[in-house]
N, C-alpha and C positions, 0 to 999 in steps of 0.2 A: 504493500500499500503505500510505503513512504516515496516511491518513484513517481507516484501521482502529483507530489508537492515539489518535485525537482525539475530543473531545466533539462530539456530533453533535445538532442540534435536531430536534424531532419535525416530521413532515410530516403534520398531521392531516387535511387534505383532499387527495383523490387528485389526483395531478398526472401528465400524460402523459410516458412515459419517451421518452429519446432513442434512437432505433433505430439499430443497426449490423447490416447484413445483414438477413435475412427470417425471421420466425417462421412455420412452417407454419400455415395457417388452421385445420387440424383441431385444434391444440393449445389448448384452451380451459380455463379454470380459475383457481383461485387458489395462488399459492406463498407459504408463510409461512416466515419465517427469524427466528431470535432470537439475541441476542448483547449484548454490552456496548456502552453508547452514551454514558455520561457517565463521565469520568474526573477531572474537576475540580469541586470544590464550594468556592466562596468561595475562600479561601487554602489549602485542603487538597487533596491529590491522591491518588488511588488509586496503589499502587505495583506492582500486578500487573494484567496484561490480563483475568484471569479475574475481576476484582473489580467492574468497571464497571457501572453500574446498567442493568437490562435494558431494552432497545429493541426492540419487536416490529415486523416489516417485513412488508408484505404487497404481493405483485406480482399484479395482476389482469391476466390474459392472455386476449384475445378477439379474434378475427378478425385475428390478426397484429400486433395492437398490445398494448402494456403500459401500465398505470397503476400507479402507486406511492403508498404512503402509510405512516407509521409513527407508533408512539406508545409512550411509556414506560409499563412496567407499574407500575400504582399499587399497589406492596407497602407494607407498613409501614415498611420500610427507605427506600424512596424518599421517602414523607411525611416521616419524620422528619429525613432529610438535607436535604430541600428547606427545611423548617421552620427548621432551625437554620442553614442555608448552610454547612455543613460535614460532615465524615463523622463520624457519631455510632454507627454500627453496624459491628464489624469483618468484613472478608471474608476470603477465601482468603488473600491475601499483604498484606493492609493492617491495621494495627491502629487502632482508632477513637481519636479524641481523647477524653479523660476529660472527663466533664461535672463541673466543679468544684461543682456544686449537689448531686452525689450522694455518698454514702458508698462506700466500697470494696465493700461486699456488694451494693449495688444496681448498681454498675458491672458486677461479675461476672455479675450475672443478666440483665443486657440486652446487653452489648456482643457476645455471639456468637449472639444470636437473630436472624440474618438470614433474611429471606424474599425475597432477591432473586433471583427465578427467572429467570436470564439464559440458560440454556443451551439447552433445547429447547423445542419446541411440537407439541403432540399433537392430532389432531383427533379428536372423538368427537360423533357426532349432530351437533346444530345449534351446537356450541360449539368452540373450541380452548382447550387447557390448557398453561401453561407451567410448566417444572420446572427445579430445578438440583438439588444435592447437599443441599439443605435438606429439612426434612420438609414443607414447605408447597407446595402446588400453586395456581396461580392460573387461574380460569375467566374466558375473555375472550370478548367479542362478536367473531365473525369478519367481521362487516361494518365495523364502526367501530373496532375495537382497543381498546374502552373495557374496563377491568379490572371484571369483575362481582362477584366474591367470591373469598376466600381459604379454602382447606381445609388444616387441619392434620391429617395423616395419624395423628399420634401420638393424637388424641382417639379413633381407632377401632381402631387396632392398636399394639401396643408396639414402636415403631421410634423411635431418635433421629436418625438421618440415612439418606437413602436414595439410590440411584442416580439420575443424572441424566436415564436414558435409559428412560422407561416403554415397555414392549413390549406389543403388542395382538394378540390372536386375530382371526380374521376376523369374528367375531360382536361384536366391540367390548369384550370382556372384556380388561381392562387388568392388567399384572403388573409388579411392580417388586422390587427387592432393597434391604434395609435392614439396618442395624445395631441391635442392641437390648443395653441394658446393664443391664436389669432382671433380677435374678437371675444365671444364669450367662451370661456374655457370648455372643453368638451372631449369626450371619447369619440373616435371615429373609426368606423368599419370601413375598411378598404378591400376592394376587389380588382384584381389583376387579370383581366382576361387573356386567353392564350392568343399570341400574336403570330402572324404568318412568318415562316421561316426567313431569317436574315433581318427582321425587324426588332428594335428594341421593345422586349416584353413590357417595360415598366411604362412606356409612353401612353399606354390606355389604362393606366391606374385611375380609379375613381373611388370616391367617398360615397358609399352606399347609404349610409346613414349615420346620425350623431346622437350622442347623449350627454346632457350637461353634467359636469362634475357634481357629485353629491355635496361637496364642500368645494365653494369656488377656487381657494387658494391651495387646496390640498387634495390632488388626485391620488386615487388608490394606486399602490405599486402593483402593476400588473405583468407578469411574466408569460402567461399563456392565456388561452381563452378556448371555448367549446364550440363546435359547428356539427349541425346534424344536415340532413338533405335541404331542410327549408328554413332553418333557424340559426342565428349565432346566440350564444349565451356568454357573458363575462360577469366577473365578480368585482364588486366594490367592497374589498376586505378592509378590516380596522388599521392596516398598515398603510399609512399615507407619506406622499411627499410634501413636505413643507416648503413651497417655493420661495418664502421669505428667507429661509436657512440656505436655500440653494444659491440666492444671489450672494449671500454672505460668504459662503465656501469659495467663490470665486476671488474674493479679496484675502482669503486667509488659506491656510494649508490644511483646512478640513476637506472631508470627501462627501461623495454623494450618499454614502450609507449614514453619514452624520446627519442627513436632511430626513431621514425616514423616522416616524413617530408612530408607535403603537397605541391606538386609542383602545385601553382596556375597557371591556364591557360593551363595546359598540358592535351591534350586530352586522352580520354580512349581508349585502343586498345583491340579488341577482338581477341581472337585465336581459330579456329576450328580445332579440331584434328579427324581423322578418327578413330574409336574405333578398327577396325580390322587391319588396317595397321601401325597405330601410326604416320602416315604421317599428316602434315599440310595441310589442305584444301585451295585451291587457294592460293599457296605460294607467287605468284606474286603480289597478292591483299593486300591491307592494310585496314582493318575495323576500323574505327575511330569514335567516338562519342564525344561529348561535355564532359567536365570533370564533374564528379559525384563520389560520395562514395557509396560503396554497402558492406553490411554484407552478405545479403542472396538473392540467385536466388530463384525465386517462382517456374517456370516450364520452360521447354524447350522441343520442338517437332518440328517434320518436317512436313511441308505442301506445297504442290504444288511446289516444288523444293526450298524452303526456310527453314532456321532455325530459328524458332520463340523463342526468349529469353525473358523471363519476369523476371525483377528484381525489388526490393524494394531499391529505390535511394535516396540519400541525396545531397543536392548541395555542401557540404563539409563535413569533418570528425568531426565537433563540437560534435556530439553525443558521441563520445569515451570519451571525456573530461567532458560532463555532468555526467557520470556514476562514477565519484568519489565519494566516499561515504559521503565524507564532504558535498558535494552538495546535494546528495539525501536525506541526514538527515535533511536538513537545510529548516526552514519555508519559507525562501525566495530562494528556489532552482531555478536554470535556468529552463526556459520552454523548454521542449523538441521540437527539430526541427521536422517539419512535413515531413515524407517520402513521395514519389510518386512513384506509381506502373508505370514503364516504360516497353514498348514493344519494343524490337529491332528485326527487320526482317532482317536476314542476307542471300542474295541470294547465293545459293550453286552453280549453274551453272552460270558463268558469261560470257560464250563464246557467247551468243546470245543476241543481242541487245545492246551490250556495247558501247556507244557512250559518248564522252566527255560532262560532265554536264547533262547526261541522269539519268533518275530514272529507276534503274533496279528492282524495287520492284513493282510487280503487284497484289499482294496478297490483298485482302479487309477483314475486320472484319466486321461482320454484327452488326448493331446498335440494342442495346435491349431497352435503354431507357435514353434519356438526362435527367441529373441531375440539372446541374446549368451551363448554357451556359455562363454566365459572367466569370466563372473560367475555362471554357473549360473541365468540368469533364463529363464523360460519364460511364455508365455501359456497359461493353460488355461481351459476352460470348465466351469462347475459346473452344478448343478442348477438354481440360481437366477441366476447371472450371470457376467460376464467378469471375472477376476481374474488378478493377477501373483503367482507364487509364486518366491521367491528361494532357499530352503533346503529340505533334507530331512533327516530323521533316522529312526531306527528305534524302534519301540516295542519294548523289551526286558522280560524278567521276571527277578527274582533267584530264589534259592534256594526261598524261601517263596511264591512266586506273586504278589509285588508289582510293579507296573510301577515301573521306574526311569527311564525316558525315553520320552516320548509324542509321536510325530509320524509322519506317513505315510513308510514306507520310502523307496522313490522317488516322489517327486511326480509324475514323468512317466515314461515310457518312451522311450528315445532309439533 
């Protein structure tokens, strides 16, 4: 595990992998993974695991054998840092070292413009694309892992930051969620249709719909979102970005993570948006759940008039702070908090059977096998995958028809 927190060299040319066990010969193809690879630059060091320069990995699987290669994404951040042999662009948990040749205003304008796309990799036609929570996406050659071009989404749609996890329709249409601070602050759902061969795929990007921030100066921290055939769903969780603090960090050596604030006791708010119209579903309803923190949506699908949303949830955002490298490299490092897989079932049609205090969810999930009744853990099979469900709650309504807690009533029947 320690190698995950250390700087890794590129492996530009494919090398054979060392095999343990046997890979079925019918498994053939390429597996791409993205993540941080460089944590030390000259005498400067990144402070957080989310900050390292993006290293793209490729595993070529053929006839029961595997070949491996890797290459750093040639972002502007990578180029600037390598040229200076130190960290000159601030990241999630690391403040850049000031350039003594720049005045304060030039430092502010450049220190937070990271395009280090170290989080995800998405295939589309003949290329793969890397992304992070920045507004820039990189196009990469899937054979050589050479970085071909950078695409600034803000040039085509008004977004300042975006989710790290781009989602796709079966036809290749890409979707993402971003924040926009132009005019009234809002979340924007973005659609990027499939473009003809040779045309810049991002030129046809468009905003499908927008939702105002729950708190005008404090957007929720969003790393991913969910999507079904007909709907988007995203969460406004109690971990928020204080934009006032964000401006302050530009004048000090504080970081983006210093701008995050956990609002203890504040419920999590679900937003459902129609993919075709961009309109909010059931705008007079409020879908609320207990406070929790989420990095990743697992799956989202529609069933019997409900939107089923599976997420990997934590009780609070402690996991963010555990990922400081000084903790990960310590022999006495903090114990990882255990996430739980939670299933939230959101009724799409609330016009039938809506009574005060009533349960609108009638969907039932088949029980596969109980694991540990004392902990309330069960193995259930969903429409798309096998998952674990730890907890269950009821969807209730108050006297004016607003949801005050949203979750499947019993996750399973015993």
